[in-house]
N, C-alpha and C positions, 0 to 999 in steps of 0.2 A: 732146072734149078730156078726157084722163084727169085724175082728181083726185089730190091729194097721196097719199091712202091707196092708190089703185090703183097709182101709180108705185112707191111704196116696197114695196108687197106683191109686185109683179112683179119687183122687184130684190132680194128678200129674201136671196138667196145672196151678194150683195155687201155685206150689212150686217154689220158686226162688233160686237164687244162694246163696252159703255160702262163697265161695271165687271166685275171678276172674278166669274163666276157659273157654277156647274156645275148645270144643270137636273136631272141625274140624282141629285144629292146635296143641293143647297142649296134652302132654302125661302125664300119671301117672306111678309111679314106685311102685309096691307093695313091702313093706319092711317086712322082716321076723325077728322077735325078739325072736324066740323060741330057744331052745337048738340046733335046726338043723342048725343054723347060726354059723358056726365055726369061721368065720372071726371076730366076736365080742368078743374080748379078754377082760380079766379083766382090762388090762392096758387102753384100750379104754373106757370102761364103767366107770372107776374111774376118768376120766378126761373129764369134759364137753366139753372143746374145742376140744379134740381129737374125742370125740363122734360126735360133730357137723361136724367136718371135714370129718369124715367117711360117714355120711349121705349126706352131700353136694356133695362129690365126686361121690357117687353112683348115685345121681339124675343127676348130670352133665354128667357122663359117659353114661347114658342111654338116654340122650337128653330129660329128663322129666322136667315138670314144678314143680311138687310136688311129694313127697313120700306119700304113703297112706296105711292104713290097720290097723289091730289089733283087730277087734271085735272077742270076744270069743277066743282070742289067749292066750295060756299059755306061759308067757314070762319069760325069764331068766334075763332081764335087770333090774328088780326091786331089785335084790340083791345089787345094788349100793347104796341103801338107807335103813337105819334102819326103815324108816317110814312104810315100807311094811312088816316088820317082827314082828311076834308075837311068844310067847313061844310055843304054841301048833302047829301052822301051819302058814307058811308065806303066804302072799297074792301075787298071781302071775297071776291071770286070768283077762285079760283086758276086760272092759265092754263097751268101746266106740270105735270110729274110730279116728285115728290120721291122720292129714294132715300136713306133714312136709314141711316147706318152710322158707323163710327169715323172720327175725324179722321185724315188721312193715307191714307185709302182711295184707291187709284189710279183715275184717270179716263182712259179711252182714247178715241181718235177712231174712230168706227164706220165712217167712209168718208173718203177723201181730201178735204181741204178747205183753204181759206185763211183766215187770220186776218182777220176783218172789223174788229174793234175790241176793246178791253179797257179796264177801269177798276177802280178801287177805290171802290165805292159804299159808303162806310163810315158811313152813318147807322145809328142803332139800328133794327134790324128790316129793314134793306135787304139787298142781295145780298152786301155785302162785296166780296171779289175776284171779278171777273166777266170771262169770256171769251166772245166771240161769234164763231163760225166760220161761213163761207159755203160752201155746198155746191152742187154741180151733179150731179144724178143723172138719166140718161136724158132730158136736156133740161130738167129741172125745177130751178130755182134757188130756194134757201131758206136760212135761217139757223137756227142753234141757239144759244141762250143757255145757258151753263153758269154757274150762280151759287153763291155760298157756298163759294168755293174758298180754298185757302191763299194767303197773300200771295206766297209763293215761285213760285206758278204763273204770276204775271205777269212774272217776270223773263225777259229776253232775247226778248221778243215784239216783232214789228213788223207793222203792217198789210200785208196781202198775202202774208205768210209762209206757205209751204206746210206743212201738217201732214199727214203721211202716214197712210194707213189703218192702224189697229192700233197706232199709237204712243201711249205714255203721255204726256200733255201737261199734266196737272193733277192735283190731289188735293183731297179734302175738307178744308176749313179748320176750325181751332179757333174757338171762339166769339169770341175777340178779333179775328179777321180775317174772319169770315164774316157780320158783321152782328148778332152776339150771338144766334145760333140754336144749338140742338143740331146737331152736325155732320150735314150731308146735302148732296146735290147737287140743285139745281133745274135741271131739263132742260126747255127750252121751245123749240118750233118757232115761228119767226116768218117769215112769207112776205115781208112788206114792212116794212123798218125805218123807212120814212118819214124818212130822213135822220138818224136817231138813231145815236149811237156809244157803245159801252160800257155801254149801259143800254136797257131797254125794260120797260114795266110787266109784272110777273109776276102782278099782282093788280089786277082792275078793279072798277068799280062794277057792281052787278048790273043796273042799267038799261042798261048798255052791253055786256051779255053777248054778244049775237048778233054785234055788230060785231067784238069782240075774238076770239071763237072762230073767226070766219071767217078772220081773219088768223093765228091761232095754232091750227092743227089738232092733233088728239090725238097726242101723242108716243108713245103706246103702240104705234103701228104700227111704230115703229123699235125700241122697247125689247123688244117681244115676241119679236123674233128672238134676243135674247141674255139677257133677264131675264124669264123666265116660268115 
């Protein structure tokens, strides 16, 4: 039986873009949000505008179009929100890939899909506006969660609605509608939703790493076709 990575790779020609990106001209900047990044102080993390400026300056200084990264990354940045803290063990392991760019950046559907569910998860530090699309490629069914979107992205959606390949269906949200984060897209593959709708953990406890990574394979196998 083929793995998720094998099926997506063998169908690479059918995978379209997620954001506008010209690999012959545009650059990406990998961003590190682990404890190794000593530049990210508590002062920066505690102020969304300062955090946004920090990211924007890094992207600009490196001549990049977007910042990117984060899959399977044990991050310190979630200490800024009680949303990720639990009594026994805080959630710090990131399960998706983030694409950091300006609010209003268009988000495109890389392959035909149907709307699984959507919600406004508006806790501080949460996803904000969220859309989950259901895909079927070469017999493989899976879902992709698109988080930190604009509130307008949720308008006129219905479960089961067809979203055609290549269509713009969302955009990056401002801090007031994306969970109070610097503008970016959280892109996460989820094989089994376990009955959840409009939401799924994008950050897990490190002790549950293997379980969650097994259900949330590396999205870079999709993104590398269009953002690399």
